[in-house]
MARTOR-882901 format. One record per atom (N, C-alpha, C): residue number from 1; chain; atom name; x, y, z. Coordinates in Angstrom, 3 decimals. Layout:
N
SITE    k  c   a         X         Y         Z
SITE  NUM  A  CA         X         Y         Z
...
end
This chain:
196
SITE    k  c   a         X         Y         Z
SITE    1  A   N    58.715   -23.210    42.996
SITE    1  A  CA    57.991   -22.094    43.594
SITE    1  A   C    57.885   -20.941    42.603
SITE    2  A   N    56.693   -20.370    42.475
SITE    2  A  CA    56.505   -19.208    41.607
SITE    2  A   C    56.655   -17.937    42.431
SITE    3  A   N    57.401   -16.970    41.907
SITE    3  A  CA    57.537   -15.674    42.587
SITE    3  A   C    56.692   -14.648    41.843
SITE    4  A   N    55.870   -13.933    42.605
SITE    4  A  CA    54.915   -13.003    42.006
SITE    4  A   C    55.035   -11.632    42.662
SITE    5  A   N    55.336   -10.632    41.865
SITE    5  A  CA    55.415    -9.268    42.381
SITE    5  A   C    54.039    -8.625    42.421
SITE    6  A   N    53.803    -7.819    43.443
SITE    6  A  CA    52.574    -7.030    43.532
SITE    6  A   C    52.987    -5.563    43.510
SITE    7  A   N    52.426    -4.799    42.570
SITE    7  A  CA    52.759    -3.380    42.501
SITE    7  A   C    51.539    -2.594    42.055
SITE    8  A   N    51.696    -1.291    41.900
SITE    8  A  CA    50.608    -0.412    41.501
SITE    8  A   C    51.117     1.002    41.592
SITE    9  A   N    50.238     1.940    41.917
SITE    9  A  CA    50.739     3.297    42.125
SITE    9  A   C    50.416     3.698    43.551
SITE   10  A   N    50.822     4.875    43.917
SITE   10  A  CA    50.571     5.367    45.271
SITE   10  A   C    49.059     5.338    45.548
SITE   11  A   N    48.664     4.637    46.607
SITE   11  A  CA    47.256     4.596    47.009
SITE   11  A   C    46.351     3.687    46.193
SITE   12  A   N    46.933     2.854    45.309
SITE   12  A  CA    46.051     2.017    44.465
SITE   12  A   C    45.506     0.790    45.211
SITE   13  A   N    46.127     0.437    46.332
SITE   13  A  CA    45.591    -0.656    47.157
SITE   13  A   C    46.443    -1.914    47.175
SITE   14  A   N    47.752    -1.758    47.016
SITE   14  A  CA    48.662    -2.918    47.058
SITE   14  A   C    48.554    -3.642    48.397
SITE   15  A   N    48.492    -2.867    49.467
SITE   15  A  CA    48.430    -3.466    50.811
SITE   15  A   C    47.153    -4.271    51.000
SITE   16  A   N    46.049    -3.748    50.485
SITE   16  A  CA    44.764    -4.456    50.581
SITE   16  A   C    44.870    -5.812    49.902
SITE   17  A   N    45.411    -5.816    48.684
SITE   17  A  CA    45.547    -7.058    47.914
SITE   17  A   C    46.526    -8.008    48.617
SITE   18  A   N    47.637    -7.476    49.100
SITE   18  A  CA    48.610    -8.285    49.849
SITE   18  A   C    47.961    -8.932    51.071
SITE   19  A   N    47.119    -8.156    51.763
SITE   19  A  CA    46.433    -8.672    52.955
SITE   19  A   C    45.510    -9.839    52.599
SITE   20  A   N    44.839    -9.740    51.452
SITE   20  A  CA    43.960   -10.832    51.015
SITE   20  A   C    44.757   -12.107    50.737
SITE   21  A   N    45.929   -11.948    50.105
SITE   21  A  CA    46.783   -13.124    49.863
SITE   21  A   C    47.276   -13.705    51.187
SITE   22  A   N    47.608   -12.832    52.136
SITE   22  A  CA    48.076   -13.281    53.453
SITE   22  A   C    46.989   -14.067    54.177
SITE   23  A   N    45.748   -13.578    54.109
SITE   23  A  CA    44.614   -14.253    54.736
SITE   23  A   C    44.419   -15.648    54.137
SITE   24  A   N    44.753   -15.779    52.840
SITE   24  A  CA    44.627   -17.082    52.169
SITE   24  A   C    45.829   -17.988    52.458
SITE   25  A   N    46.776   -17.487    53.298
SITE   25  A  CA    47.930   -18.305    53.678
SITE   25  A   C    49.216   -17.997    52.929
SITE   26  A   N    49.215   -16.880    52.184
SITE   26  A  CA    50.409   -16.505    51.415
SITE   26  A   C    50.848   -15.082    51.738
SITE   27  A   N    51.458   -14.869    52.922
SITE   27  A  CA    51.882   -13.509    53.265
SITE   27  A   C    52.960   -13.007    52.309
SITE   28  A   N    52.825   -11.765    51.902
SITE   28  A  CA    53.796   -11.196    50.950
SITE   28  A   C    55.023   -10.667    51.684
SITE   29  A   N    56.158   -10.802    51.045
SITE   29  A  CA    57.365   -10.105    51.496
SITE   29  A   C    57.127    -8.644    51.119
SITE   30  A   N    57.338    -7.735    52.065
SITE   30  A  CA    56.952    -6.349    51.824
SITE   30  A   C    58.173    -5.421    51.830
SITE   31  A   N    58.442    -4.805    50.677
SITE   31  A  CA    59.619    -3.934    50.552
SITE   31  A   C    59.538    -2.735    51.496
SITE   32  A   N    58.325    -2.200    51.706
SITE   32  A  CA    58.167    -1.053    52.610
SITE   32  A   C    58.487    -1.430    54.051
SITE   33  A   N    58.037    -2.629    54.455
SITE   33  A  CA    58.313    -3.101    55.818
SITE   33  A   C    59.820    -3.254    56.018
SITE   34  A   N    60.484    -3.799    55.000
SITE   34  A  CA    61.947    -3.968    55.075
SITE   34  A   C    62.621    -2.600    55.222
SITE   35  A   N    62.124    -1.603    54.473
SITE   35  A  CA    62.685    -0.247    54.555
SITE   35  A   C    62.511     0.312    55.965
SITE   36  A   N    61.308     0.152    56.535
SITE   36  A  CA    61.047     0.614    57.918
SITE   36  A   C    62.023    -0.033    58.890
SITE   37  A   N    62.215    -1.345    58.719
SITE   37  A  CA    63.126    -2.088    59.605
SITE   37  A   C    64.562    -1.562    59.486
SITE   38  A   N    64.971    -1.271    58.265
SITE   38  A  CA    66.335    -0.749    58.058
SITE   38  A   C    66.514     0.586    58.786
SITE   39  A   N    65.510     1.457    58.678
SITE   39  A  CA    65.581     2.751    59.368
SITE   39  A   C    65.615     2.561    60.875
SITE   40  A   N    64.831     1.602    61.351
SITE   40  A  CA    64.691     1.410    62.789
SITE   40  A   C    65.859     0.666    63.427
SITE   41  A   N    66.350    -0.369    62.731
SITE   41  A  CA    67.270    -1.294    63.410
SITE   41  A   C    68.666    -1.403    62.802
SITE   42  A   N    68.942    -0.658    61.737
SITE   42  A  CA    70.264    -0.765    61.140
SITE   42  A   C    71.047     0.528    61.389
SITE   43  A   N    71.977     0.496    62.369
SITE   43  A  CA    72.714     1.710    62.726
SITE   43  A   C    73.511     2.287    61.552
SITE   44  A   N    73.980     1.410    60.655
SITE   44  A  CA    74.749     1.870    59.489
SITE   44  A   C    73.890     2.734    58.579
SITE   45  A   N    72.646     2.276    58.354
SITE   45  A  CA    71.714     3.037    57.499
SITE   45  A   C    71.448     4.395    58.143
SITE   46  A   N    71.175     4.366    59.450
SITE   46  A  CA    70.901     5.599    60.194
SITE   46  A   C    72.055     6.594    60.012
SITE   47  A   N    73.251     6.087    60.174
SITE   47  A  CA    74.457     6.905    60.087
SITE   47  A   C    74.645     7.488    58.677
SITE   48  A   N    74.499     6.615    57.665
SITE   48  A  CA    74.691     7.052    56.275
SITE   48  A   C    73.647     8.075    55.847
SITE   49  A   N    72.387     7.834    56.238
SITE   49  A  CA    71.311     8.760    55.862
SITE   49  A   C    71.527    10.114    56.535
SITE   50  A   N    71.928    10.099    57.804
SITE   50  A  CA    72.195    11.352    58.517
SITE   50  A   C    73.363    12.112    57.896
SITE   51  A   N    74.361    11.371    57.469
SITE   51  A  CA    75.543    11.984    56.853
SITE   51  A   C    75.151    12.748    55.582
SITE   52  A   N    74.229    12.166    54.815
SITE   52  A  CA    73.807    12.776    53.554
SITE   52  A   C    72.791    13.894    53.779
SITE   53  A   N    71.824    13.694    54.693
SITE   53  A  CA    70.699    14.626    54.797
SITE   53  A   C    70.739    15.554    56.015
SITE   54  A   N    71.633    15.289    56.942
SITE   54  A  CA    71.751    16.171    58.101
SITE   54  A   C    70.702    15.915    59.164
SITE   55  A   N    70.845    16.602    60.290
SITE   55  A  CA    70.001    16.327    61.469
SITE   55  A   C    68.609    16.925    61.378
SITE   56  A   N    68.337    17.727    60.355
SITE   56  A  CA    67.012    18.348    60.216
SITE   56  A   C    65.924    17.296    59.945
SITE   57  A   N    66.338    16.061    59.561
SITE   57  A  CA    65.351    15.005    59.271
SITE   57  A   C    64.990    14.181    60.512
SITE   58  A   N    65.570    14.535    61.669
SITE   58  A  CA    65.290    13.786    62.902
SITE   58  A   C    64.045    14.328    63.611
SITE   59  A   N    63.337    13.428    64.293
SITE   59  A  CA    62.227    13.899    65.132
SITE   59  A   C    62.754    14.170    66.546
SITE   60  A   N    61.850    14.491    67.479
SITE   60  A  CA    62.312    14.854    68.831
SITE   60  A   C    62.980    13.690    69.563
SITE   61  A   N    62.735    12.444    69.102
SITE   61  A  CA    63.374    11.276    69.733
SITE   61  A   C    64.676    10.870    69.046
SITE   62  A   N    65.156    11.749    68.182
SITE   62  A  CA    66.412    11.503    67.435
SITE   62  A   C    66.300    10.317    66.462
SITE   63  A   N    65.068    10.030    66.052
SITE   63  A  CA    64.836     8.995    65.034
SITE   63  A   C    64.579     9.706    63.713
SITE   64  A   N    64.854     9.006    62.598
SITE   64  A  CA    64.617     9.617    61.290
SITE   64  A   C    63.112     9.760    61.066
SITE   65  A   N    62.697    10.974    60.747
SITE   65  A  CA    61.290    11.261    60.467
SITE   65  A   C    61.073    11.088    58.960
SITE   66  A   N    60.353    10.026    58.595
SITE   66  A  CA    60.205     9.704    57.165
SITE   66  A   C    59.414    10.755    56.396
SITE   67  A   N    58.524    11.464    57.096
SITE   67  A  CA    57.780    12.542    56.433
SITE   67  A   C    58.728    13.678    56.038
SITE   68  A   N    59.612    14.051    56.972
SITE   68  A  CA    60.583    15.121    56.692
SITE   68  A   C    61.514    14.712    55.555
SITE   69  A   N    61.953    13.463    55.614
SITE   69  A  CA    62.846    12.944    54.568
SITE   69  A   C    62.116    12.915    53.219
SITE   70  A   N    60.844    12.493    53.254
SITE   70  A  CA    60.022    12.445    52.036
SITE   70  A   C    59.903    13.801    51.376
SITE   71  A   N    59.728    14.849    52.196
SITE   71  A  CA    59.601    16.214    51.655
SITE   71  A   C    60.853    16.608    50.868
SITE   72  A   N    62.012    16.143    51.344
SITE   72  A  CA    63.277    16.469    50.658
SITE   72  A   C    63.413    15.671    49.368
SITE   73  A   N    63.262    14.352    49.462
SITE   73  A  CA    63.591    13.513    48.304
SITE   73  A   C    62.580    13.597    47.160
SITE   74  A   N    61.314    13.914    47.488
SITE   74  A  CA    60.334    13.979    46.399
SITE   74  A   C    60.339    15.337    45.694
SITE   75  A   N    61.130    16.277    46.223
SITE   75  A  CA    61.271    17.569    45.546
SITE   75  A   C    62.570    17.627    44.755
SITE   76  A   N    63.466    16.681    45.019
SITE   76  A  CA    64.800    16.753    44.422
SITE   76  A   C    65.252    15.353    44.007
SITE   77  A   N    65.260    15.105    42.699
SITE   77  A  CA    65.552    13.742    42.212
SITE   77  A   C    66.994    13.316    42.529
SITE   78  A   N    67.905    14.277    42.662
SITE   78  A  CA    69.293    13.937    43.003
SITE   78  A   C    69.364    13.396    44.435
SITE   79  A   N    68.627    14.044    45.343
SITE   79  A  CA    68.574    13.602    46.742
SITE   79  A   C    67.915    12.224    46.836
SITE   80  A   N    66.879    12.027    46.009
SITE   80  A  CA    66.170    10.744    45.977
SITE   80  A   C    67.137     9.637    45.557
SITE   81  A   N    67.930     9.925    44.536
SITE   81  A  CA    68.925     8.933    44.062
SITE   81  A   C    69.924     8.585    45.156
SITE   82  A   N    70.337     9.607    45.917
SITE   82  A  CA    71.298     9.365    47.009
SITE   82  A   C    70.714     8.396    48.044
SITE   83  A   N    69.449     8.630    48.413
SITE   83  A  CA    68.806     7.757    49.398
SITE   83  A   C    68.674     6.337    48.844
SITE   84  A   N    68.263     6.246    47.583
SITE   84  A  CA    68.091     4.923    46.954
SITE   84  A   C    69.412     4.155    46.893
SITE   85  A   N    70.513     4.867    46.665
SITE   85  A  CA    71.807     4.175    46.583
SITE   85  A   C    72.209     3.576    47.938
SITE   86  A   N    71.708     4.169    49.022
SITE   86  A  CA    71.970     3.611    50.361
SITE   86  A   C    71.041     2.412    50.615
SITE   87  A   N    69.746     2.580    50.307
SITE   87  A  CA    68.741     1.600    50.718
SITE   87  A   C    68.551     0.422    49.767
SITE   88  A   N    68.526     0.693    48.462
SITE   88  A  CA    68.114    -0.349    47.514
SITE   88  A   C    68.944    -1.634    47.543
SITE   89  A   N    70.277    -1.549    47.613
SITE   89  A  CA    71.037    -2.818    47.681
SITE   89  A   C    70.668    -3.660    48.901
SITE   90  A   N    70.437    -3.000    50.046
SITE   90  A  CA    70.087    -3.720    51.280
SITE   90  A   C    68.685    -4.328    51.179
SITE   91  A   N    67.759    -3.573    50.595
SITE   91  A  CA    66.386    -4.070    50.426
SITE   91  A   C    66.396    -5.290    49.509
SITE   92  A   N    67.128    -5.187    48.393
SITE   92  A  CA    67.203    -6.304    47.436
SITE   92  A   C    67.760    -7.559    48.104
SITE   93  A   N    68.846    -7.399    48.833
SITE   93  A  CA    69.445    -8.545    49.543
SITE   93  A   C    68.443    -9.231    50.452
SITE   94  A   N    67.745    -8.416    51.243
SITE   94  A  CA    66.784    -8.958    52.210
SITE   94  A   C    65.641    -9.683    51.499
SITE   95  A   N    65.152    -9.103    50.402
SITE   95  A  CA    64.062    -9.741    49.649
SITE   95  A   C    64.524   -11.092    49.112
SITE   96  A   N    65.721   -11.131    48.521
SITE   96  A  CA    66.215   -12.402    47.968
SITE   96  A   C    66.429   -13.450    49.054
SITE   97  A   N    66.900   -13.015    50.214
SITE   97  A  CA    67.086   -13.951    51.337
SITE   97  A   C    65.740   -14.544    51.768
SITE   98  A   N    64.722   -13.679    51.845
SITE   98  A  CA    63.400   -14.158    52.264
SITE   98  A   C    62.777   -15.078    51.208
SITE   99  A   N    62.996   -14.764    49.923
SITE   99  A  CA    62.497   -15.632    48.846
SITE   99  A   C    63.145   -17.015    48.975
SITE  100  A   N    64.442   -17.017    49.214
SITE  100  A  CA    65.197   -18.275    49.339
SITE  100  A   C    64.666   -19.112    50.498
SITE  101  A   N    64.397   -18.470    51.638
SITE  101  A  CA    63.854   -19.185    52.808
SITE  101  A   C    62.538   -19.862    52.466
SITE  102  A   N    61.705   -19.157    51.727
SITE  102  A  CA    60.392   -19.717    51.373
SITE  102  A   C    60.533   -20.866    50.377
SITE  103  A   N    61.519   -20.744    49.526
SITE  103  A  CA    61.788   -21.826    48.559
SITE  103  A   C    62.222   -23.071    49.323
SITE  104  A   N    63.144   -22.885    50.276
SITE  104  A  CA    63.632   -24.001    51.097
SITE  104  A   C    62.492   -24.652    51.890
SITE  105  A   N    61.542   -23.816    52.289
SITE  105  A  CA    60.411   -24.278    53.097
SITE  105  A   C    59.420   -25.080    52.251
SITE  106  A   N    59.534   -24.936    50.937
SITE  106  A  CA    58.650   -25.680    50.037
SITE  106  A   C    57.347   -24.971    49.698
SITE  107  A   N    57.332   -23.637    49.844
SITE  107  A  CA    56.123   -22.883    49.489
SITE  107  A   C    55.845   -22.993    47.988
SITE  108  A   N    54.572   -23.002    47.620
SITE  108  A  CA    54.190   -23.082    46.201
SITE  108  A   C    54.269   -21.707    45.534
SITE  109  A   N    53.892   -20.668    46.303
SITE  109  A  CA    53.872   -19.305    45.768
SITE  109  A   C    54.583   -18.365    46.732
SITE  110  A   N    55.243   -17.361    46.172
SITE  110  A  CA    55.873   -16.341    47.010
SITE  110  A   C    55.527   -14.975    46.427
SITE  111  A   N    54.737   -14.194    47.182
SITE  111  A  CA    54.359   -12.853    46.742
SITE  111  A   C    55.334   -11.830    47.313
SITE  112  A   N    55.650   -10.818    46.501
SITE  112  A  CA    56.556    -9.754    46.950
SITE  112  A   C    55.910    -8.418    46.608
SITE  113  A   N    55.602    -7.639    47.647
SITE  113  A  CA    54.959    -6.337    47.480
SITE  113  A   C    56.051    -5.283    47.305
SITE  114  A   N    56.188    -4.773    46.061
SITE  114  A  CA    57.247    -3.805    45.758
SITE  114  A   C    56.637    -2.587    45.063
SITE  115  A   N    56.501    -1.448    45.774
SITE  115  A  CA    55.900    -0.267    45.154
SITE  115  A   C    56.603     0.157    43.850
SITE  116  A   N    57.927     0.169    43.861
SITE  116  A  CA    58.660     0.627    42.669
SITE  116  A   C    59.205    -0.563    41.877
SITE  117  A   N    58.355    -1.534    41.629
SITE  117  A  CA    58.770    -2.783    40.970
SITE  117  A   C    59.335    -2.532    39.572
SITE  118  A   N    58.592    -1.826    38.742
SITE  118  A  CA    59.067    -1.576    37.375
SITE  118  A   C    60.218    -0.569    37.358
SITE  119  A   N    60.140     0.423    38.247
SITE  119  A  CA    61.212     1.419    38.320
SITE  119  A   C    62.546     0.749    38.673
SITE  120  A   N    62.474    -0.315    39.503
SITE  120  A  CA    63.690    -1.033    39.917
SITE  120  A   C    63.996    -2.253    39.065
SITE  121  A   N    63.262    -2.406    37.963
SITE  121  A  CA    63.448    -3.527    37.012
SITE  121  A   C    63.332    -4.914    37.668
SITE  122  A   N    62.441    -5.022    38.648
SITE  122  A  CA    62.244    -6.287    39.357
SITE  122  A   C    61.560    -7.345    38.513
SITE  123  A   N    60.796    -6.887    37.494
SITE  123  A  CA    60.041    -7.862    36.684
SITE  123  A   C    60.954    -8.915    36.058
SITE  124  A   N    62.229    -8.557    35.841
SITE  124  A  CA    63.192    -9.493    35.251
SITE  124  A   C    63.547   -10.626    36.222
SITE  125  A   N    63.334   -10.389    37.512
SITE  125  A  CA    63.752   -11.365    38.530
SITE  125  A   C    62.580   -12.192    39.074
SITE  126  A   N    61.357   -11.878    38.615
SITE  126  A  CA    60.166   -12.549    39.139
SITE  126  A   C    59.456   -13.312    38.019
SITE  127  A   N    58.641   -14.294    38.396
SITE  127  A  CA    57.909   -15.058    37.378
SITE  127  A   C    56.728   -14.283    36.807
SITE  128  A   N    55.993   -13.604    37.684
SITE  128  A  CA    54.810   -12.856    37.247
SITE  128  A   C    54.723   -11.529    37.999
SITE  129  A   N    53.940   -10.618    37.424
SITE  129  A  CA    53.671    -9.352    38.107
SITE  129  A   C    52.166    -9.089    38.115
SITE  130  A   N    51.657    -8.751    39.297
SITE  130  A  CA    50.264    -8.314    39.449
SITE  130  A   C    50.299    -6.801    39.638
SITE  131  A   N    49.514    -6.080    38.838
SITE  131  A  CA    49.374    -4.642    39.065
SITE  131  A   C    47.989    -4.384    39.652
SITE  132  A   N    47.980    -3.665    40.782
SITE  132  A  CA    46.725    -3.285    41.412
SITE  132  A   C    46.314    -1.939    40.821
SITE  133  A   N    45.172    -1.938    40.145
SITE  133  A  CA    44.711    -0.770    39.411
SITE  133  A   C    43.565    -0.092    40.149
SITE  134  A   N    43.432     1.212    39.921
SITE  134  A  CA    42.415     1.991    40.613
SITE  134  A   C    42.343     3.338    39.902
SITE  135  A   N    41.221     4.053    39.994
SITE  135  A  CA    41.181     5.384    39.370
SITE  135  A   C    42.183     6.283    40.097
SITE  136  A   N    42.797     7.193    39.349
SITE  136  A  CA    43.800     8.080    39.957
SITE  136  A   C    43.184     8.920    41.072
SITE  137  A   N    41.971     9.404    40.834
SITE  137  A  CA    41.291    10.234    41.832
SITE  137  A   C    41.161     9.480    43.156
SITE  138  A   N    40.736     8.219    43.064
SITE  138  A  CA    40.567     7.382    44.247
SITE  138  A   C    41.909     7.099    44.916
SITE  139  A   N    42.914     6.776    44.097
SITE  139  A  CA    44.227     6.448    44.679
SITE  139  A   C    44.856     7.669    45.363
SITE  140  A   N    44.686     8.855    44.784
SITE  140  A  CA    45.221    10.074    45.413
SITE  140  A   C    44.542    10.320    46.759
SITE  141  A   N    43.228    10.113    46.782
SITE  141  A  CA    42.450    10.316    48.007
SITE  141  A   C    42.944     9.360    49.106
SITE  142  A   N    43.097     8.083    48.720
SITE  142  A  CA    43.552     7.065    49.688
SITE  142  A   C    44.953     7.382    50.207
SITE  143  A   N    45.840     7.802    49.288
SITE  143  A  CA    47.228     8.088    49.673
SITE  143  A   C    47.290     9.262    50.640
SITE  144  A   N    46.484    10.284    50.384
SITE  144  A  CA    46.437    11.430    51.298
SITE  144  A   C    46.066    10.998    52.706
SITE  145  A   N    45.023    10.158    52.762
SITE  145  A  CA    44.512     9.698    54.056
SITE  145  A   C    45.544     8.817    54.761
SITE  146  A   N    46.109     7.858    54.014
SITE  146  A  CA    47.036     6.891    54.616
SITE  146  A   C    48.346     7.549    55.051
SITE  147  A   N    48.896     8.437    54.218
SITE  147  A  CA    50.218     9.012    54.495
SITE  147  A   C    50.145    10.327    55.264
SITE  148  A   N    48.932    10.908    55.327
SITE  148  A  CA    48.783    12.185    56.029
SITE  148  A   C    49.551    13.313    55.362
SITE  149  A   N    49.518    13.333    54.019
SITE  149  A  CA    50.220    14.390    53.278
SITE  149  A   C    49.230    15.101    52.349
SITE  150  A   N    49.633    16.261    51.824
SITE  150  A  CA    48.736    17.046    50.976
SITE  150  A   C    48.584    16.412    49.591
SITE  151  A   N    47.545    16.844    48.871
SITE  151  A  CA    47.296    16.357    47.510
SITE  151  A   C    48.486    16.694    46.613
SITE  152  A   N    49.068    17.869    46.805
SITE  152  A  CA    50.241    18.278    46.009
SITE  152  A   C    51.395    17.304    46.202
SITE  153  A   N    51.619    16.912    47.465
SITE  153  A  CA    52.706    15.972    47.753
SITE  153  A   C    52.436    14.602    47.134
SITE  154  A   N    51.163    14.182    47.187
SITE  154  A  CA    50.790    12.897    46.581
SITE  154  A   C    51.078    12.942    45.081
SITE  155  A   N    50.657    14.026    44.429
SITE  155  A  CA    50.868    14.162    42.980
SITE  155  A   C    52.349    14.197    42.630
SITE  156  A   N    53.118    14.862    43.471
SITE  156  A  CA    54.567    14.939    43.270
SITE  156  A   C    55.190    13.544    43.304
SITE  157  A   N    54.756    12.730    44.260
SITE  157  A  CA    55.260    11.347    44.374
SITE  157  A   C    54.821    10.511    43.180
SITE  158  A   N    53.565    10.702    42.770
SITE  158  A  CA    53.039     9.941    41.628
SITE  158  A   C    53.829    10.253    40.358
SITE  159  A   N    54.166    11.534    40.172
SITE  159  A  CA    54.886    11.958    38.959
SITE  159  A   C    56.275    11.331    38.850
SITE  160  A   N    56.804    10.856    39.969
SITE  160  A  CA    58.136    10.261    39.930
SITE  160  A   C    58.094     8.752    39.697
SITE  161  A   N    56.883     8.241    39.485
SITE  161  A  CA    56.729     6.812    39.192
SITE  161  A   C    56.334     6.646    37.731
SITE  162  A   N    56.515     5.423    37.231
SITE  162  A  CA    55.994     5.104    35.902
SITE  162  A   C    54.471     5.218    35.998
SITE  163  A   N    53.795     5.882    35.013
SITE  163  A  CA    52.334     6.040    35.098
SITE  163  A   C    51.611     4.692    35.253
SITE  164  A   N    50.523     4.714    36.010
SITE  164  A  CA    49.798     3.485    36.318
SITE  164  A   C    49.317     2.762    35.066
SITE  165  A   N    48.824     3.501    34.058
SITE  165  A  CA    48.333     2.823    32.846
SITE  165  A   C    49.449     2.091    32.109
SITE  166  A   N    50.678     2.608    32.239
SITE  166  A  CA    51.839     1.947    31.644
SITE  166  A   C    52.143     0.643    32.388
SITE  167  A   N    52.034     0.680    33.714
SITE  167  A  CA    52.252    -0.526    34.529
SITE  167  A   C    51.208    -1.594    34.198
SITE  168  A   N    49.956    -1.152    34.020
SITE  168  A  CA    48.862    -2.070    33.686
SITE  168  A   C    49.173    -2.800    32.378
SITE  169  A   N    49.703    -2.051    31.398
SITE  169  A  CA    50.043    -2.654    30.097
SITE  169  A   C    51.112    -3.732    30.236
SITE  170  A   N    52.038    -3.528    31.145
SITE  170  A  CA    53.160    -4.467    31.294
SITE  170  A   C    52.842    -5.690    32.155
SITE  171  A   N    51.749    -5.609    32.927
SITE  171  A  CA    51.440    -6.641    33.932
SITE  171  A   C    51.039    -7.979    33.326
SITE  172  A   N    51.312    -9.066    34.068
SITE  172  A  CA    50.768   -10.385    33.716
SITE  172  A   C    49.314   -10.490    34.159
SITE  173  A   N    49.028    -9.882    35.324
SITE  173  A  CA    47.671    -9.908    35.877
SITE  173  A   C    47.338    -8.525    36.421
SITE  174  A   N    46.067    -8.142    36.290
SITE  174  A  CA    45.625    -6.847    36.827
SITE  174  A   C    44.458    -7.098    37.775
SITE  175  A   N    44.526    -6.493    38.952
SITE  175  A  CA    43.404    -6.543    39.890
SITE  175  A   C    42.830    -5.133    39.984
SITE  176  A   N    41.546    -5.003    39.666
SITE  176  A  CA    40.894    -3.698    39.725
SITE  176  A   C    40.387    -3.466    41.145
SITE  177  A   N    40.966    -2.466    41.803
SITE  177  A  CA    40.610    -2.187    43.192
SITE  177  A   C    39.776    -0.910    43.315
SITE  178  A   N    39.025    -0.577    42.256
SITE  178  A  CA    38.207     0.642    42.279
SITE  178  A   C    36.817     0.385    42.840
SITE  179  A   N    36.419    -0.889    42.905
SITE  179  A  CA    35.051    -1.209    43.316
SITE  179  A   C    35.021    -1.590    44.797
SITE  180  A   N    34.158    -2.512    45.188
SITE  180  A  CA    34.056    -2.883    46.607
SITE  180  A   C    35.194    -3.823    47.015
SITE  181  A   N    35.413    -3.917    48.321
SITE  181  A  CA    36.418    -4.843    48.850
SITE  181  A   C    36.052    -6.284    48.512
SITE  182  A   N    34.744    -6.572    48.510
SITE  182  A  CA    34.272    -7.927    48.172
SITE  182  A   C    34.675    -8.273    46.738
SITE  183  A   N    34.562    -7.273    45.866
SITE  183  A  CA    34.921    -7.470    44.463
SITE  183  A   C    36.425    -7.756    44.320
SITE  184  A   N    37.236    -7.001    45.073
SITE  184  A  CA    38.689    -7.210    45.052
SITE  184  A   C    39.024    -8.610    45.571
SITE  185  A   N    38.358    -8.998    46.661
SITE  185  A  CA    38.563   -10.330    47.245
SITE  185  A   C    38.257   -11.431    46.228
SITE  186  A   N    37.189   -11.256    45.478
SITE  186  A  CA    36.778   -12.213    44.459
SITE  186  A   C    37.865   -12.374    43.392
SITE  187  A   N    38.425   -11.237    42.967
SITE  187  A  CA    39.489   -11.258    41.947
SITE  187  A   C    40.742   -11.957    42.472
SITE  188  A   N    41.058   -11.703    43.761
SITE  188  A  CA    42.221   -12.344    44.393
SITE  188  A   C    42.016   -13.857    44.437
SITE  189  A   N    40.821   -14.287    44.833
SITE  189  A  CA    40.517   -15.729    44.915
SITE  189  A   C    40.667   -16.409    43.561
SITE  190  A   N    40.127   -15.763    42.517
SITE  190  A  CA    40.213   -16.331    41.162
SITE  190  A   C    41.663   -16.423    40.707
SITE  191  A   N    42.420   -15.389    40.998
SITE  191  A  CA    43.832   -15.369    40.589
SITE  191  A   C    44.628   -16.444    41.328
SITE  192  A   N    44.329   -16.639    42.607
SITE  192  A  CA    45.007   -17.686    43.384
SITE  192  A   C    44.766   -19.061    42.763
SITE  193  A   N    43.523   -19.313    42.383
SITE  193  A  CA    43.201   -20.591    41.721
SITE  193  A   C    44.058   -20.789    40.482
SITE  194  A   N    44.170   -19.718    39.690
SITE  194  A  CA    44.949   -19.764    38.454
SITE  194  A   C    46.430   -20.061    38.751
SITE  195  A   N    46.966   -19.373    39.753
SITE  195  A  CA    48.395   -19.504    40.063
SITE  195  A   C    48.732   -20.858    40.688
SITE  196  A   N    47.775   -21.424    41.400
SITE  196  A  CA    48.032   -22.705    42.057
SITE  196  A   C    47.783   -23.874    41.099
end
């Protein structure tokens, strides 16, 4: 089984590309989904995050408000590191468990959607990496719309990642998501043929 990471920058269209692979019968393991699940269903994570960040990050239902938490961690790299030290080991474990299940199942390909793939040195653990590329202007616009945050906040998050052009240089495959969805779909289809 080949393991293939999908990454890019904020708003570049990783989810769109992942969805196309899923439609073709290859759903990606999604690091963001795993993070959401940890916040929602892991009482230990809830407890540890509250201990570090306090109750100001809770919404009216006493659940962790990821927007409030985001405002803290993207302004302060020390706080960001604290959150990552709680979450990253658990996310990694879950991803490896899911990869193993797919291997046992006899899947030919296993895609893993990891926003901070290069930042977390995941490329060493995967066979290939696909970087989803897009103009920065377009990706910032998409991120604002999807996350419901200001342009300043989007830029702040982008600055804490490895620049997109650097990721493109390191990639095994690049999918350009700046044009039409049909064009992106075409690139995904061609890449699938190559990988299979």
